[in-house]
N, C-alpha and C positions, 0 to 999 in steps of 0.2 A: 043272409039276414044269420036262418037259423047255423051256420058253418060256427059263426062270429060268437050268435051266446054259447055254442057245445063249447066251448073255444075258452072262451071266460069261466064257463063252468068247469070249463076240468079244472084250471089254473085257482083259481077260485080256491075248492076243494081238495089241492098238490096243497096249498098254501094250506088253509085248513088243518091238513096230516101231518102233515113238516112242524107247524108252532106245535100241536100237540102229539108226535113223540118227542120233539124237545120240552116233551113239560114234563114230559113222563119219564125223562132220560135226567131231567134235572137232581140232582144230588142233594137232600133235606137235611142241612144240615141236624135239628132236632131228632129228628128221624134213625140216621143212619147213623151219621158223624160224631154226636154227644152220648150216643151211647158207648160209639166205638171208643170211646176218651174215656168213657168212667171202666167200660170190662179191662181197658188193658193201660194206659194211662193214670189217673188219678189215687191207683196206693200210691202213689207217690210223686205224683205233681200237684196240690189241691194245696189248700188252708195248710197253717203247722194243726197237730193238734200232740196231743200227748197220749204217748204206746199205753195200751195196758200193759202191756207183755214186762215194758221196764218203767215206767213211770219216768222218762223222760217229753223232754217234745220233738219233733220230729216235725222239722221243716223240708220245704217241700223239694227236691235235688234242684240243681244248677240251680236253683229260684227261679222255678222253672210251675210257673202252674199254668191250668190248663180244665180247671174248671167253671169260669165264668167267661162270658165274651169279653165282658171288658180286659180280662187278662188275658185271653187266648191273644190280643189285639195288642197289648205294650210290647215294648220291648223290653230287654234285658240284654243285658253284657256274659256274653260267654268266657270258657277261658282264656282269650286271650287278648279280655277285650274292647274288643270290641265290641257293638249295640247291632243284635236283631232280631230280629222276629218270626217266634212261629207261625206264625203265618204273613205271608204278602199274596192281598188279593190279583190271581195270574201266573203266578211265578212263583212256584212249585220250586223249583232251584234257589232259592231264597228265604226259602220257608224253610225252618228248620225243622218240623211236624212229619212233614215229605223227609227231608236227604236225612235225617238221626234213624230214620225205617225203612229209608233205602240201602242203606247199608249194607256189603256185605254178609250173612250169616254166622262170619265170624269175629267181625269187625265190634272191636268192644266199644267203640260207642253207640255199637246200635239197640233205638230204642221200639218197641217194647228193649226188654234185655232175651239176649240169646236163647232166654228157656220158653220164652214166650212171644214171641215178633209176630207182622202182620201177615197176614194169607195175600199172595197177588192181588184180588181181586180186591182187599179191603187198597191196598195197597195204594192201585186203582183208580178205587175213589175218592180217595182224602186227594189225587192229584186230579182228579178230574171237577170234585170241589171248587179247592183253590185254583187250576186252569179257568171252568167259571164264575171265576169274580169273589170266593172263599161268601158265599153271602147265610146269611144266620137267621133273615125269616125276623120271625115278630119273637124268635126265643129267648126265653127266660132260664136262666139253670136254677133248679129247683138247691138247697141248700147238698153242699153232699158230703155225707160224715162217711171220714175212713172205718173200715171197718175194723183195725185196727189196731184203731181208738180209745178210748179210758170213759166210765159210759157214764 
């Protein structure tokens, strides 16, 4: 009887530790992914704005916006008139947020541009987040104000 209780206790502890470890490994969109988007992507992929230097309205490059969850989930047309998505939950290979960031450093289409690519750790974090289902949690993006915008 003691053996059974000990075995069940160890099994329960293993289950709790496994769940705690996987919860700790989970990528948090609001704390990890969105700040990365703000740092690396939103100056080119957010709402249109009037450029302070030129006075011209700048639209999101490629028509791709990443400044809100709804825009990240939306589809858009690529240069080949195909419908594509920035993020396809569980499928980084179909998610342009990942595939364009994972291009070779000298590729002309790499995102962010060659001057400021994602690090390997950042790229792996994005991939893991997408593989794990691209959970946004209850995150609500604050209004993004482009630093290049006319005030």
